[in-house]
C-alpha positions, 0 to 999 in steps of 0.5 A: 624341488618345486612341484607343478602348479596347474594354475600357474602359467608355463612361463612361471613354472619353468622359471621357478623350477630353474631357480630352484634346481640351481639354488639361484633365485635371481637367474633368468631365462631368455628364448634360445631357439624354437623347435618344430615339435612342442619343445622350447629351449631357453638360455639362462641369464645372470649366471656364468656359464649359461645353461639351456632349459629344454621345456617339453610339456609332459601332456605333449611330449615325454623326455624319457626317450631323449634321456635314454638315447642320450645315455646310449650315444654317450656310452658309445663315445659320442658328444652329447649335451650334459644334463645338469638337472632334470624333472621328468614329471614336469618335462624340464631338462637343464642342459649344458650350453654348447653355444649358439652355432650349429653346422647350419650356421657355419658350413659353406662351400669352402669348409664343407668337406672338412666339416662333413668328414667330421660329421661322417666320422660321428655317424659311423660311430653312431651306427656302430652302436648296437641298437638296444632291445626295445628300441622302436624299429623302422618297420613297415607300419612306421615307414608306410605311416610316414609316407601317408603324410605326403598324400594326406597333409601335403597333397590333400590339406596343403594343396587341395589335391584329391587323387582319383582311384588310379592316381592313388593306386599308382602312388601307393605302388610307389609307396610299396616300392619305397617301403620294401627297399627300406626294409631290405637294407641292413639295419642299424641304429638310426638318428632320423634327423642327422642333418646340419641343424642337429650337429654342433661344432664343439671344440675338436668334437661334433655334438649330436642334438635332437636324437630322441626319435632314434630307431633301428632302421636302414643304414642309408637313412642318416647318410641320405639325410645329412647331405639332402637337408631341409634347409641347405642344398648342395650340387648333386656331383658333390653329394655323390662324392660325399656318399662315396666317402661315407661308404668308404668310412663305413666299410672301414668300420665294419658296418654292413654297407652293400657295394657302392652302386647298390648303396647309391640306389638305397640312398636314392630310395630312402631319400625319396621316402624322407623327402615325401615324409618331410613335405607332409610334416611341413604341411602339417606344421603349417595347417595343424600347428600354426607354424607356416615357415617350414613349408616354404622349403617345399620347392627344395624337396621337389628339386631333390625328387627331380634329381633322383626320380629319373634314375628309377623307372619304378618311381615314374608314377610319382614323377608324373603326379608331381608334374601333372598335379603338384606343380600347378597346385603349388603355383596356385597356393597363396603364401601364409 
C-alpha cells in the first residue's frame, strides 16, 4: 500500500492511494462534495461503479470514530455506506457511492410526510441501539461548551457584541436552564446531526451519513434536529404534527419518551440549545475557517428561536437579548 509522503501534495497522495487500493492505475478523482469540517469527498472517475473517497487529514481528524459508529449502526440494522478500503493512518476511506441526492435535494411539501415517516422509522431504530460503553456522553461540560459558542463566536466575534455583566449573567442563567433540561431527558444513542442533508434515499431504505459525532444524550435531540434544519424550514403546525408522529413511533418501539406535552417542552428546550450552538458554529466557520456561506442562514435560526422562546418564560432574557442587541447588530453586519 502507498505510504504517506509529507512532501507530496495531499491531492497526489489521495489519488495515488486510491489507485493502489483499487489496483487501477488509470482511475481519477473529482470533487463530490464539501464538508463543514476538515473532510472532503471525491468521486472516482473512469470506473464503474464509482466509489467515494473520504479524505480526512489525520492531523485534523481521526476516522476511527466514523468507522466505529458505522459498525454500531450497521449491526443495529441501519443502512450505512459500505467500506471498500481504508487507511486510518493517512485518513483515507474508500466508500460505496450511494448517489448524489440527499433528502435535502428531493424533499418538498408534497412528499415530506412520506419521507419523514421513513426517516423517523430509522431514527427510532437508531435510538433503540444500546449506547456502548466508552461512547462519549452529552454531559454538562459538552452541553455548556456548545452553548458558549453562541456568545463567544456569534455574539462576540461575528456581531462584535460585548455583553455587560448583567446581560452575561442573565444569558448564563438561560444556559443553565437548557443544560439542566437536557440532562433531565431520558438518555439514548444520539446521532447529533440527524437532518435531511445527512439522510439519503437508497432504494427502499434510508442511508444514514455523517454519524461520527454520536454520543449518549437526550432523546429529543435528533427529533428536534430533523425538523428544524440548518438548510430547510417548515411551518410550525406541520412540525408539531411530525413531532406527535415521532412520539407515537417511539412509544410503540418501547423507547423512554415522556408524555407528549412534556416531550414537546423537551423538544423546545433542546432545540434552543441546538440553535444557539449552530449559530456559534456557523460564525466560527466564517471567521476561523474561511467558510462564509453557512452564517448566511443565521436568520433561519433566529426565526426558530422566535417561534419557541415566547412559550417559555424562563427563556425571556434570551428573547430580550436578541431583540435589544442581536437584531440591530445583524443589520449592521457587512455580508462576506
